[in-house]
ZAMI-535031 format. One record per residue (C-alpha): residue number from 1; x, y, z. Coordinates in steps of 0.02 Angstrom, whole numbers, plus 50000, padded with zeros to 5 digits. Layout:
N
<tise NUM; <X; Y; Z>>
...
//
This chain:
396
<tise 1; <48898; 49253; 48605>>
<tise 2; <48835; 49381; 48777>>
<tise 3; <48973; 49458; 48885>>
<tise 4; <48921; 49321; 49007>>
<tise 5; <48974; 49190; 48935>>
<tise 6; <49124; 49257; 48855>>
<tise 7; <49191; 49304; 49027>>
<tise 8; <49151; 49121; 49077>>
<tise 9; <49239; 49045; 48923>>
<tise 10; <49372; 49144; 48962>>
<tise 11; <49382; 49087; 49138>>
<tise 12; <49380; 48916; 49101>>
<tise 13; <49512; 48904; 48973>>
<tise 14; <49602; 49043; 49089>>
<tise 15; <49638; 49050; 49250>>
<tise 16; <49784; 49098; 49176>>
<tise 17; <49720; 49249; 49062>>
<tise 18; <49617; 49321; 48917>>
<tise 19; <49477; 49385; 48818>>
<tise 20; <49353; 49551; 48764>>
<tise 21; <49106; 49768; 48734>>
<tise 22; <49033; 49878; 48573>>
<tise 23; <48981; 50061; 48532>>
<tise 24; <48901; 50195; 48614>>
<tise 25; <48737; 50258; 48569>>
<tise 26; <48655; 50209; 48426>>
<tise 27; <48466; 50263; 48336>>
<tise 28; <48333; 50293; 48493>>
<tise 29; <48223; 50139; 48497>>
<tise 30; <48100; 50217; 48601>>
<tise 31; <48089; 50374; 48642>>
<tise 32; <47997; 50494; 48732>>
<tise 33; <47905; 50663; 48685>>
<tise 34; <48058; 50796; 48685>>
<tise 35; <48195; 50683; 48682>>
<tise 36; <48314; 50694; 48586>>
<tise 37; <48434; 50533; 48499>>
<tise 38; <48623; 50541; 48548>>
<tise 39; <48726; 50535; 48398>>
<tise 40; <48834; 50405; 48334>>
<tise 41; <49026; 50429; 48360>>
<tise 42; <49154; 50425; 48191>>
<tise 43; <49300; 50451; 48291>>
<tise 44; <49436; 50351; 48198>>
<tise 45; <49537; 50227; 48320>>
<tise 46; <49725; 50248; 48369>>
<tise 47; <49831; 50108; 48387>>
<tise 48; <49959; 50072; 48542>>
<tise 49; <50134; 49996; 48516>>
<tise 50; <50183; 49874; 48703>>
<tise 51; <50347; 49912; 48784>>
<tise 52; <50394; 49877; 48960>>
<tise 53; <50465; 49985; 49090>>
<tise 54; <50557; 49835; 49143>>
<tise 55; <50632; 49656; 49112>>
<tise 56; <50500; 49524; 49099>>
<tise 57; <50493; 49400; 49201>>
<tise 58; <50483; 49200; 49175>>
<tise 59; <50279; 49149; 49195>>
<tise 60; <50350; 49009; 49318>>
<tise 61; <50412; 49116; 49435>>
<tise 62; <50238; 49169; 49458>>
<tise 63; <50210; 48981; 49537>>
<tise 64; <50371; 48959; 49646>>
<tise 65; <50385; 48975; 49829>>
<tise 66; <50477; 49136; 49823>>
<tise 67; <50324; 49205; 49797>>
<tise 68; <50267; 49192; 49974>>
<tise 69; <50433; 49309; 50036>>
<tise 70; <50403; 49479; 50016>>
<tise 71; <50431; 49578; 49837>>
<tise 72; <50499; 49739; 49808>>
<tise 73; <50350; 49845; 49708>>
<tise 74; <50359; 50005; 49612>>
<tise 75; <50287; 50158; 49697>>
<tise 76; <50127; 50254; 49647>>
<tise 77; <50087; 50428; 49688>>
<tise 78; <49890; 50437; 49751>>
<tise 79; <49790; 50474; 49590>>
<tise 80; <49707; 50674; 49557>>
<tise 81; <49540; 50711; 49544>>
<tise 82; <49433; 50703; 49397>>
<tise 83; <49267; 50716; 49306>>
<tise 84; <49324; 50618; 49171>>
<tise 85; <49196; 50452; 49113>>
<tise 86; <49289; 50307; 49040>>
<tise 87; <49221; 50150; 48969>>
<tise 88; <49344; 50004; 48932>>
<tise 89; <49239; 49902; 48794>>
<tise 90; <49227; 49802; 48625>>
<tise 91; <49131; 49879; 48488>>
<tise 92; <49027; 49793; 48365>>
<tise 93; <49106; 49669; 48242>>
<tise 94; <49280; 49685; 48347>>
<tise 95; <49343; 49571; 48476>>
<tise 96; <49486; 49720; 48520>>
<tise 97; <49493; 49808; 48690>>
<tise 98; <49431; 50008; 48646>>
<tise 99; <49434; 50143; 48783>>
<tise 100; <49304; 50256; 48755>>
<tise 101; <49270; 50441; 48826>>
<tise 102; <49108; 50475; 48854>>
<tise 103; <49104; 50626; 48956>>
<tise 104; <48969; 50688; 48834>>
<tise 105; <48898; 50541; 48790>>
<tise 106; <48815; 50630; 48642>>
<tise 107; <49000; 50655; 48578>>
<tise 108; <49096; 50508; 48634>>
<tise 109; <49267; 50465; 48567>>
<tise 110; <49411; 50331; 48542>>
<tise 111; <49556; 50367; 48677>>
<tise 112; <49650; 50194; 48619>>
<tise 113; <49621; 50031; 48532>>
<tise 114; <49732; 49912; 48635>>
<tise 115; <49682; 49739; 48525>>
<tise 116; <49753; 49626; 48650>>
<tise 117; <49877; 49716; 48749>>
<tise 118; <49745; 49678; 48886>>
<tise 119; <49636; 49553; 48930>>
<tise 120; <49468; 49528; 49004>>
<tise 121; <49487; 49574; 49167>>
<tise 122; <49579; 49734; 49132>>
<tise 123; <49532; 49865; 49244>>
<tise 124; <49557; 50065; 49240>>
<tise 125; <49674; 50136; 49408>>
<tise 126; <49614; 50305; 49377>>
<tise 127; <49577; 50412; 49212>>
<tise 128; <49734; 50413; 49141>>
<tise 129; <49782; 50219; 49167>>
<tise 130; <49746; 50046; 49166>>
<tise 131; <49800; 49871; 49225>>
<tise 132; <49783; 49705; 49150>>
<tise 133; <49876; 49541; 49202>>
<tise 134; <49985; 49452; 49083>>
<tise 135; <50034; 49271; 49099>>
<tise 136; <50229; 49291; 49042>>
<tise 137; <50276; 49449; 49125>>
<tise 138; <50157; 49493; 49281>>
<tise 139; <50041; 49612; 49347>>
<tise 140; <50030; 49768; 49234>>
<tise 141; <49995; 49963; 49242>>
<tise 142; <49979; 50060; 49103>>
<tise 143; <49923; 50204; 49019>>
<tise 144; <49768; 50223; 48906>>
<tise 145; <49865; 50188; 48765>>
<tise 146; <49930; 50042; 48829>>
<tise 147; <50125; 50084; 48834>>
<tise 148; <50263; 50097; 48925>>
<tise 149; <50197; 49970; 49026>>
<tise 150; <50257; 49959; 49230>>
<tise 151; <50298; 49795; 49302>>
<tise 152; <50202; 49806; 49481>>
<tise 153; <50204; 49629; 49528>>
<tise 154; <50301; 49491; 49453>>
<tise 155; <50211; 49356; 49551>>
<tise 156; <50053; 49415; 49489>>
<tise 157; <50071; 49342; 49321>>
<tise 158; <49919; 49232; 49355>>
<tise 159; <49821; 49359; 49462>>
<tise 160; <49653; 49320; 49439>>
<tise 161; <49560; 49434; 49505>>
<tise 162; <49649; 49588; 49576>>
<tise 163; <49573; 49771; 49615>>
<tise 164; <49661; 49915; 49639>>
<tise 165; <49629; 50054; 49790>>
<tise 166; <49499; 50190; 49729>>
<tise 167; <49656; 50321; 49763>>
<tise 168; <49768; 50209; 49653>>
<tise 169; <49901; 50201; 49773>>
<tise 170; <49893; 49989; 49819>>
<tise 171; <49839; 49843; 49737>>
<tise 172; <49772; 49677; 49799>>
<tise 173; <49772; 49497; 49697>>
<tise 174; <49726; 49333; 49752>>
<tise 175; <49860; 49190; 49663>>
<tise 176; <49846; 49014; 49651>>
<tise 177; <49988; 48928; 49729>>
<tise 178; <50084; 48755; 49729>>
<tise 179; <49946; 48674; 49838>>
<tise 180; <49806; 48649; 49731>>
<tise 181; <49680; 48676; 49874>>
<tise 182; <49746; 48862; 49941>>
<tise 183; <49774; 49024; 49844>>
<tise 184; <49840; 49189; 49919>>
<tise 185; <49791; 49372; 49944>>
<tise 186; <49938; 49479; 49900>>
<tise 187; <49952; 49676; 49948>>
<tise 188; <50056; 49791; 49837>>
<tise 189; <50076; 49933; 49928>>
<tise 190; <50225; 50069; 50000>>
<tise 191; <50351; 49996; 49882>>
<tise 192; <50318; 49812; 49933>>
<tise 193; <50198; 49643; 49867>>
<tise 194; <50184; 49527; 50031>>
<tise 195; <50066; 49401; 50070>>
<tise 196; <49917; 49461; 50191>>
<tise 197; <49831; 49295; 50195>>
<tise 198; <49794; 49127; 50139>>
<tise 199; <49599; 49052; 50082>>
<tise 200; <49513; 48930; 50012>>
<tise 201; <49553; 48892; 49797>>
<tise 202; <49463; 48913; 49677>>
<tise 203; <49377; 48750; 49639>>
<tise 204; <49440; 48647; 49465>>
<tise 205; <49262; 48637; 49367>>
<tise 206; <49202; 48698; 49220>>
<tise 207; <49047; 48784; 49149>>
<tise 208; <48935; 48746; 49013>>
<tise 209; <48772; 48766; 49050>>
<tise 210; <48669; 48954; 49101>>
<tise 211; <48637; 48865; 49266>>
<tise 212; <48822; 48881; 49329>>
<tise 213; <48864; 49036; 49214>>
<tise 214; <48736; 49142; 49293>>
<tise 215; <48790; 49085; 49489>>
<tise 216; <48974; 49098; 49452>>
<tise 217; <49076; 49251; 49489>>
<tise 218; <49267; 49305; 49536>>
<tise 219; <49267; 49484; 49624>>
<tise 220; <49394; 49560; 49712>>
<tise 221; <49367; 49710; 49755>>
<tise 222; <49392; 49883; 49880>>
<tise 223; <49263; 49967; 49964>>
<tise 224; <49240; 50124; 49876>>
<tise 225; <49290; 50213; 50020>>
<tise 226; <49458; 50128; 50025>>
<tise 227; <49436; 50039; 50180>>
<tise 228; <49396; 49877; 50144>>
<tise 229; <49456; 49725; 50024>>
<tise 230; <49319; 49588; 49997>>
<tise 231; <49333; 49418; 49890>>
<tise 232; <49184; 49300; 49816>>
<tise 233; <49243; 49170; 49697>>
<tise 234; <49095; 49061; 49618>>
<tise 235; <49006; 48976; 49746>>
<tise 236; <49140; 48866; 49836>>
<tise 237; <49268; 48966; 49877>>
<tise 238; <49166; 49074; 50012>>
<tise 239; <49189; 49251; 50041>>
<tise 240; <49319; 49354; 50130>>
<tise 241; <49297; 49559; 50205>>
<tise 242; <49493; 49629; 50241>>
<tise 243; <49526; 49776; 50312>>
<tise 244; <49620; 49875; 50206>>
<tise 245; <49781; 49817; 50275>>
<tise 246; <49751; 49622; 50250>>
<tise 247; <49652; 49602; 50427>>
<tise 248; <49486; 49487; 50414>>
<tise 249; <49338; 49571; 50460>>
<tise 250; <49209; 49429; 50398>>
<tise 251; <49265; 49253; 50325>>
<tise 252; <49102; 49127; 50248>>
<tise 253; <49173; 48972; 50177>>
<tise 254; <49067; 48836; 50090>>
<tise 255; <48955; 48835; 49915>>
<tise 256; <48828; 48991; 49959>>
<tise 257; <48912; 49169; 49944>>
<tise 258; <48912; 49244; 49756>>
<tise 259; <48869; 49378; 49636>>
<tise 260; <48958; 49527; 49750>>
<tise 261; <48970; 49707; 49736>>
<tise 262; <48997; 49871; 49848>>
<tise 263; <48888; 50023; 49838>>
<tise 264; <48943; 50173; 49960>>
<tise 265; <49021; 50067; 50117>>
<tise 266; <48868; 49912; 50099>>
<tise 267; <48943; 49753; 50024>>
<tise 268; <48799; 49664; 49938>>
<tise 269; <48795; 49477; 49881>>
<tise 270; <48689; 49347; 49838>>
<tise 271; <48670; 49168; 49941>>
<tise 272; <48506; 49037; 49944>>
<tise 273; <48430; 49160; 50056>>
<tise 274; <48441; 49290; 49936>>
<tise 275; <48546; 49457; 49934>>
<tise 276; <48632; 49495; 50092>>
<tise 277; <48714; 49648; 50157>>
<tise 278; <48875; 49683; 50272>>
<tise 279; <48880; 49861; 50336>>
<tise 280; <49002; 49904; 50507>>
<tise 281; <49027; 49724; 50529>>
<tise 282; <48836; 49670; 50542>>
<tise 283; <48762; 49553; 50406>>
<tise 284; <48582; 49557; 50367>>
<tise 285; <48451; 49488; 50241>>
<tise 286; <48404; 49630; 50116>>
<tise 287; <48283; 49538; 49982>>
<tise 288; <48247; 49385; 50012>>
<tise 289; <48206; 49265; 49891>>
<tise 290; <48313; 49368; 49748>>
<tise 291; <48448; 49266; 49641>>
<tise 292; <48532; 49417; 49549>>
<tise 293; <48649; 49412; 49429>>
<tise 294; <48823; 49511; 49402>>
<tise 295; <48747; 49664; 49486>>
<tise 296; <48836; 49814; 49468>>
<tise 297; <48830; 49990; 49535>>
<tise 298; <48813; 50161; 49520>>
<tise 299; <48971; 50299; 49505>>
<tise 300; <48882; 50394; 49611>>
<tise 301; <48826; 50281; 49755>>
<tise 302; <48647; 50223; 49799>>
<tise 303; <48610; 50122; 49655>>
<tise 304; <48633; 49926; 49604>>
<tise 305; <48576; 49870; 49423>>
<tise 306; <48557; 49690; 49406>>
<tise 307; <48484; 49535; 49308>>
<tise 308; <48365; 49410; 49372>>
<tise 309; <48291; 49263; 49266>>
<tise 310; <48147; 49182; 49262>>
<tise 311; <48099; 48996; 49295>>
<tise 312; <48188; 48877; 49178>>
<tise 313; <48346; 49022; 49153>>
<tise 314; <48214; 49086; 49025>>
<tise 315; <48171; 49291; 49020>>
<tise 316; <48305; 49409; 49107>>
<tise 317; <48234; 49553; 49187>>
<tise 318; <48331; 49710; 49212>>
<tise 319; <48325; 49790; 49410>>
<tise 320; <48381; 49923; 49511>>
<tise 321; <48407; 49931; 49676>>
<tise 322; <48393; 50105; 49783>>
<tise 323; <48499; 50070; 49915>>
<tise 324; <48454; 50200; 50038>>
<tise 325; <48265; 50122; 50034>>
<tise 326; <48301; 49943; 49995>>
<tise 327; <48179; 49960; 49864>>
<tise 328; <48191; 49889; 49678>>
<tise 329; <48111; 49918; 49498>>
<tise 330; <48124; 49824; 49337>>
<tise 331; <48183; 49922; 49206>>
<tise 332; <48188; 49784; 49068>>
<tise 333; <48131; 49626; 49026>>
<tise 334; <48200; 49540; 48894>>
<tise 335; <48396; 49608; 48931>>
<tise 336; <48530; 49562; 49020>>
<tise 337; <48705; 49592; 49066>>
<tise 338; <48676; 49784; 49123>>
<tise 339; <48798; 49894; 49148>>
<tise 340; <48817; 50091; 49227>>
<tise 341; <48926; 50180; 49100>>
<tise 342; <48875; 50319; 49195>>
<tise 343; <48767; 50369; 49345>>
<tise 344; <48617; 50411; 49201>>
<tise 345; <48649; 50295; 49080>>
<tise 346; <48649; 50107; 49082>>
<tise 347; <48715; 49971; 48933>>
<tise 348; <48626; 49814; 48905>>
<tise 349; <48606; 49663; 48793>>
<tise 350; <48431; 49601; 48705>>
<tise 351; <48368; 49422; 48709>>
<tise 352; <48234; 49318; 48620>>
<tise 353; <48193; 49148; 48617>>
<tise 354; <48270; 49039; 48507>>
<tise 355; <48218; 48981; 48349>>
<tise 356; <48226; 48809; 48284>>
<tise 357; <48351; 48872; 48154>>
<tise 358; <48474; 48954; 48313>>
<tise 359; <48599; 48870; 48407>>
<tise 360; <48557; 48898; 48576>>
<tise 361; <48686; 48788; 48679>>
<tise 362; <48650; 48910; 48851>>
<tise 363; <48484; 48907; 48862>>
<tise 364; <48325; 48929; 48770>>
<tise 365; <48362; 49127; 48740>>
<tise 366; <48480; 49193; 48619>>
<tise 367; <48555; 49370; 48640>>
<tise 368; <48513; 49502; 48486>>
<tise 369; <48566; 49678; 48509>>
<tise 370; <48654; 49785; 48634>>
<tise 371; <48549; 49935; 48712>>
<tise 372; <48592; 50121; 48840>>
<tise 373; <48450; 50152; 48930>>
<tise 374; <48437; 50341; 48983>>
<tise 375; <48376; 50316; 49171>>
<tise 376; <48320; 50493; 49152>>
<tise 377; <48209; 50498; 49034>>
<tise 378; <48158; 50320; 48989>>
<tise 379; <48232; 50309; 48841>>
<tise 380; <48317; 50134; 48766>>
<tise 381; <48434; 50167; 48621>>
<tise 382; <48521; 50044; 48515>>
<tise 383; <48710; 50056; 48552>>
<tise 384; <48893; 49981; 48462>>
<tise 385; <48974; 49930; 48608>>
<tise 386; <48955; 49746; 48611>>
<tise 387; <49019; 49707; 48788>>
<tise 388; <49059; 49806; 48925>>
<tise 389; <49225; 49766; 49022>>
<tise 390; <49246; 49908; 49146>>
<tise 391; <49209; 50103; 49186>>
<tise 392; <49276; 50241; 49248>>
<tise 393; <49237; 50302; 49381>>
<tise 394; <49202; 50166; 49500>>
<tise 395; <49058; 50112; 49603>>
<tise 396; <49038; 50247; 49744>>
//
């Protein structure tokens, strides 16, 4: 099952929580003259033991009116500077969540094997900590080993989605309420967890086809400079952009906005016209008629990688957008679910047309082999990474 469908299945079954990318570089499948094949990693995985720094809070507390009141929260110092590069992934043959150090992608190694201590929504806070939402405890923050865990927000037990500020001092999360039509944006900062806005709730619908799976999006994001927070969900719940203090600066309700990503100081998203961009209070159409799927921005900024599908949700293609020029170029075809591992290396999944003997419930193609692509040399390598959940550093 490809990464996007894992996420959709998890979301559909969750909106209360859970799920799991595969190895780094294997052998090169296409290699230009003079380029070498990054080596395999054989470092054994470490196992972490869960523990908590505070008493667990019942999940029911996340559904009470008390969460509309200001709650106390921990204080976090700013994260330090780092050149470390990390990936939260799953490896071939396993659904465990693994932290890999890919600073030297020719010699990657496993930092920790987290098992089920985190879920598919987990994110890096910085180069030493992760965050995840636990339906029985709350929104958590932890070292890369997974232990000890700090409860950041008990009301964040159903935090989906959430996002940490670039400096790691603040976290925003969206939370459902007793009113099925309303969800609220919480901002945790300065020792307080407070509600800063309300917006339409995610529609109660399911997804069992690629046609909806390639349109669904759940992204709460900070801009790379920390000045803004954005939320795009499904299509259906609309789009919001707030200042970092929670003041609304852009609002779109309705079925159109989806598939959002920040690169630099610009937010990009897809609607029924194509790919739109918002910068400094001004919105404009960038890529007319383009229906991009799960775009990801380079950690160094300046580039966005995305997938498209041919008519009938058939052949997937990988494209790269240069945000400075607005120009795009195709990287590969019959490949899907791209993600930046670093500013130089992309990860994506191979696909082929379904055969009569295949079980293909989601469309006319089936996932095959994961790959890593070197943007500098144009070399494609088979990978042992089956899914990429998050990378550090985040988009620049």
